[in-house]
VEXLO-864467 format. One record per residue (C-alpha): y, x, z; residue number from 1; residue in one letter. Coordinates in Angstrom, 1 decimal. Each point is the difference from the previous one (the first is absolute). Layout:
{north Y | east X | up Z | donu NUM | mise A}
...
//
This chain:
{north -5.3 | east -6.3 | up -3.1 | donu 1 | mise M}
{north -1.2 | east -3.5 | up 1.1 | donu 2 | mise A}
{north 0.8 | east -3.5 | up -0.8 | donu 3 | mise T}
{north 0.0 | east -2.9 | up 2.2 | donu 4 | mise Y}
{north 1.0 | east -3.9 | up -0.9 | donu 5 | mise I}
{north 1.9 | east -1.5 | up 3.3 | donu 6 | mise S}
{north -0.6 | east -4.1 | up -0.4 | donu 7 | mise H}
{north 2.7 | east -0.5 | up 2.8 | donu 8 | mise S}
{north 2.2 | east 1.7 | up 2.2 | donu 9 | mise P}
{north -2.6 | east 0.1 | up 3.0 | donu 10 | mise A}
{north -2.0 | east 1.8 | up -2.7 | donu 11 | mise D}
{north 3.1 | east 2.8 | up -0.7 | donu 12 | mise T}
{north -0.1 | east 0.3 | up 3.9 | donu 13 | mise E}
{north -3.6 | east 0.4 | up 0.4 | donu 14 | mise A}
{north -0.6 | east 3.1 | up -2.9 | donu 15 | mise L}
{north 3.3 | east 1.8 | up 2.1 | donu 16 | mise G}
{north -1.6 | east -0.6 | up 3.1 | donu 17 | mise E}
{north -2.8 | east 1.9 | up -1.6 | donu 18 | mise K}
{north 2.2 | east 3.1 | up -0.6 | donu 19 | mise L}
{north 1.3 | east -0.5 | up 3.6 | donu 20 | mise G}
{north -3.3 | east 0.9 | up 1.7 | donu 21 | mise H}
{north -0.9 | east 2.7 | up -2.8 | donu 22 | mise A}
{north 3.3 | east 1.9 | up -0.6 | donu 23 | mise V}
{north 0.6 | east 3.4 | up 1.6 | donu 24 | mise A}
{north 2.8 | east 1.2 | up 1.8 | donu 25 | mise H}
{north 2.9 | east 2.0 | up -2.4 | donu 26 | mise G}
{north -1.0 | east -2.6 | up -2.8 | donu 27 | mise R}
{north 2.9 | east -1.3 | up -2.2 | donu 28 | mise V}
{north -0.4 | east -3.4 | up -1.9 | donu 29 | mise I}
{north 1.6 | east -0.5 | up -2.7 | donu 30 | mise A}
{north 0.4 | east -3.6 | up -0.4 | donu 31 | mise L}
{north 1.5 | east -1.7 | up -3.8 | donu 32 | mise S}
{north -0.6 | east -3.7 | up -1.0 | donu 33 | mise G}
{north 3.1 | east -2.5 | up -1.2 | donu 34 | mise D}
{north 2.2 | east -1.9 | up 2.2 | donu 35 | mise L}
{north -2.5 | east -2.9 | up 1.7 | donu 36 | mise G}
{north -2.9 | east 1.9 | up -0.9 | donu 37 | mise A}
{north -1.1 | east 0.6 | up 3.6 | donu 38 | mise G}
{north 0.4 | east 3.6 | up 1.2 | donu 39 | mise K}
{north 1.4 | east -1.4 | up 2.8 | donu 40 | mise T}
{north -3.5 | east -2.1 | up 0.6 | donu 41 | mise Q}
{north -1.9 | east 3.1 | up -0.6 | donu 42 | mise F}
{north 2.1 | east 2.1 | up 2.7 | donu 43 | mise V}
{north -0.9 | east -2.9 | up 2.6 | donu 44 | mise R}
{north -3.7 | east 0.6 | up -0.6 | donu 45 | mise G}
{north 0.7 | east 3.6 | up 0.2 | donu 46 | mise L}
{north 1.6 | east -0.2 | up 3.6 | donu 47 | mise A}
{north -2.3 | east -2.6 | up 1.3 | donu 48 | mise R}
{north -3.2 | east 2.7 | up -1.1 | donu 49 | mise G}
{north 2.4 | east 2.9 | up 1.7 | donu 50 | mise L}
{north -0.3 | east -2.3 | up 3.2 | donu 51 | mise G}
{north 3.8 | east -0.8 | up 0.0 | donu 52 | mise T}
{north 0.8 | east -3.4 | up 1.9 | donu 53 | mise A}
{north 3.7 | east 0.2 | up -1.2 | donu 54 | mise A}
{north 1.5 | east -2.4 | up -3.0 | donu 55 | mise R}
{north 0.2 | east 1.6 | up -3.0 | donu 56 | mise V}
{north 3.1 | east -1.1 | up -2.2 | donu 57 | mise H}
{north 1.3 | east 1.6 | up -3.2 | donu 58 | mise S}
{north 2.3 | east 3.0 | up 0.6 | donu 59 | mise P}
{north 2.1 | east -0.6 | up -3.1 | donu 60 | mise T}
{north 3.7 | east -0.4 | up 1.9 | donu 61 | mise F}
{north -1.0 | east 2.3 | up 2.9 | donu 62 | mise T}
{north -1.7 | east 2.6 | up -2.4 | donu 63 | mise L}
{north -2.8 | east 1.1 | up 2.8 | donu 64 | mise V}
{north -2.5 | east -2.1 | up 2.7 | donu 65 | mise N}
{north -1.1 | east 2.1 | up 2.6 | donu 66 | mise E}
{north -3.6 | east -1.6 | up 1.6 | donu 67 | mise Y}
{north -2.1 | east 1.5 | up 2.7 | donu 68 | mise G}
{north -2.2 | east -1.1 | up 2.0 | donu 69 | mise G}
{north -2.8 | east 0.7 | up -2.1 | donu 70 | mise G}
{north -2.6 | east 3.2 | up -0.4 | donu 71 | mise R}
{north 2.9 | east 1.5 | up -2.1 | donu 72 | mise L}
{north 3.9 | east -0.8 | up -0.4 | donu 73 | mise K}
{north 0.9 | east -1.8 | up -3.1 | donu 74 | mise L}
{north 3.0 | east 0.5 | up -2.1 | donu 75 | mise F}
{north 0.7 | east -3.0 | up -2.7 | donu 76 | mise H}
{north 2.5 | east 1.4 | up -2.3 | donu 77 | mise L}
{north 1.9 | east -2.2 | up -2.4 | donu 78 | mise D}
{north 1.9 | east 1.8 | up -2.7 | donu 79 | mise L}
{north 1.0 | east -3.4 | up -2.2 | donu 80 | mise Y}
{north 3.7 | east 0.6 | up 0.3 | donu 81 | mise R}
{north 0.2 | east 3.5 | up -0.6 | donu 82 | mise L}
{north 0.3 | east 1.6 | up -3.6 | donu 83 | mise E}
{north 1.1 | east 2.8 | up -0.2 | donu 84 | mise T}
{north -1.5 | east 3.5 | up 1.7 | donu 85 | mise A}
{north 3.1 | east 0.4 | up 1.4 | donu 86 | mise E}
{north -0.4 | east -3.2 | up 2.1 | donu 87 | mise Q}
{north -3.8 | east 0.8 | up 1.0 | donu 88 | mise I}
{north 1.3 | east 3.7 | up 0.8 | donu 89 | mise R}
{north 2.8 | east -1.5 | up 2.6 | donu 90 | mise S}
{north -2.5 | east -2.7 | up 1.4 | donu 91 | mise A}
{north -2.3 | east 2.5 | up 1.2 | donu 92 | mise G}
{north -3.2 | east -1.2 | up -1.7 | donu 93 | mise I}
{north -1.6 | east 4.2 | up 0.1 | donu 94 | mise E}
{north -0.7 | east -0.3 | up 3.1 | donu 95 | mise E}
{north -2.2 | east -2.5 | up -0.6 | donu 96 | mise Y}
{north -2.0 | east 1.6 | up -2.4 | donu 97 | mise L}
{north -2.0 | east 1.6 | up 2.4 | donu 98 | mise T}
{north -0.1 | east -2.5 | up 3.2 | donu 99 | mise P}
{north -1.1 | east 0.3 | up 3.7 | donu 100 | mise E}
{north -2.1 | east -2.8 | up -0.9 | donu 101 | mise G}
{north -0.4 | east -2.1 | up -3.3 | donu 102 | mise V}
{north 3.1 | east -0.7 | up -2.4 | donu 103 | mise S}
{north 0.0 | east -2.9 | up -2.5 | donu 104 | mise V}
{north 3.0 | east -0.1 | up -2.7 | donu 105 | mise I}
{north 0.1 | east -3.2 | up -1.9 | donu 106 | mise E}
{north 1.5 | east 0.9 | up -3.3 | donu 107 | mise W}
{north -1.1 | east 3.7 | up 0.3 | donu 108 | mise A}
{north 0.2 | east -0.2 | up -3.9 | donu 109 | mise E}
{north 4.0 | east 0.6 | up 0.4 | donu 110 | mise R}
{north -1.0 | east 3.4 | up 1.7 | donu 111 | mise L}
{north -1.1 | east 1.3 | up -3.5 | donu 112 | mise E}
{north 2.3 | east -1.8 | up -1.8 | donu 113 | mise D}
{north 2.7 | east 2.2 | up 1.3 | donu 114 | mise V}
{north -2.4 | east 3.4 | up -0.2 | donu 115 | mise G}
{north -2.2 | east -0.2 | up 3.3 | donu 116 | mise W}
{north -3.4 | east 0.3 | up -0.2 | donu 117 | mise R}
{north -2.4 | east -1.5 | up 2.6 | donu 118 | mise M}
{north -2.3 | east 2.6 | up 1.0 | donu 119 | mise A}
{north -3.5 | east -0.6 | up -1.5 | donu 120 | mise D}
{north -3.7 | east 0.4 | up 1.8 | donu 121 | mise G}
{north -0.3 | east -0.5 | up 3.8 | donu 122 | mise K}
{north 3.6 | east -0.8 | up 0.9 | donu 123 | mise K}
{north 1.2 | east -2.8 | up -2.5 | donu 124 | mise S}
{north -1.8 | east -3.6 | up -0.9 | donu 125 | mise L}
{north 1.2 | east -1.8 | up -2.5 | donu 126 | mise R}
{north -0.4 | east -4.1 | up 0.1 | donu 127 | mise V}
{north 1.6 | east -2.0 | up -2.8 | donu 128 | mise K}
{north -0.1 | east -3.7 | up 0.2 | donu 129 | mise I}
{north 0.2 | east -2.1 | up -3.5 | donu 130 | mise E}
{north 1.1 | east -3.8 | up 0.3 | donu 131 | mise I}
{north -2.9 | east -1.6 | up -2.7 | donu 132 | mise L}
{north 1.0 | east -3.4 | up 1.4 | donu 133 | mise N}
{north 1.3 | east -1.9 | up 2.6 | donu 134 | mise E}
{north -2.5 | east 1.0 | up 2.4 | donu 135 | mise T}
{north -2.0 | east 2.3 | up -1.3 | donu 136 | mise E}
{north 0.8 | east 4.2 | up -0.3 | donu 137 | mise R}
{north -1.8 | east 2.3 | up -1.5 | donu 138 | mise R}
{north 0.2 | east 2.7 | up 2.8 | donu 139 | mise I}
{north -0.8 | east 3.9 | up -1.8 | donu 140 | mise I}
{north -0.1 | east 2.9 | up 2.5 | donu 141 | mise Y}
{north -1.5 | east 3.5 | up 1.2 | donu 142 | mise D}
{north -3.2 | east -0.5 | up 1.2 | donu 143 | mise D}
{north 0.0 | east 0.5 | up 3.9 | donu 144 | mise F}
{north -3.2 | east -2.0 | up 0.4 | donu 145 | mise G}
{north 0.6 | east -3.0 | up 0.5 | donu 146 | mise A}
//
């Protein structure tokens, strides 16, 4: 595990961009943090690092946003509104756990809360963003070489 202190949204995006340059096909990134922590900022940077030019926004109401045009397709999921195992199963989340590209799952802890486990090792990375104050964030992540 590695820890990074972000001093601004731009810093959070920069760390995401580094991951975007390094991430491999088939990876699932489990992203957690409170509302307003900067999860979507991190995904914006990740998309930029993948070479995706699309405008990234939170998929809270659509559940999944797909972004192409980069070196890997990006699937951006948000589980905030899903609370039960049945809701998660019926939403079709399983296909994104072995993506044809890279999946980022905001509120990934909800998968574990309902008894689903993220794959360990080469297939998944964990990123947790903690709010320290109005501008600073502690980002704890599986080391991807950044």
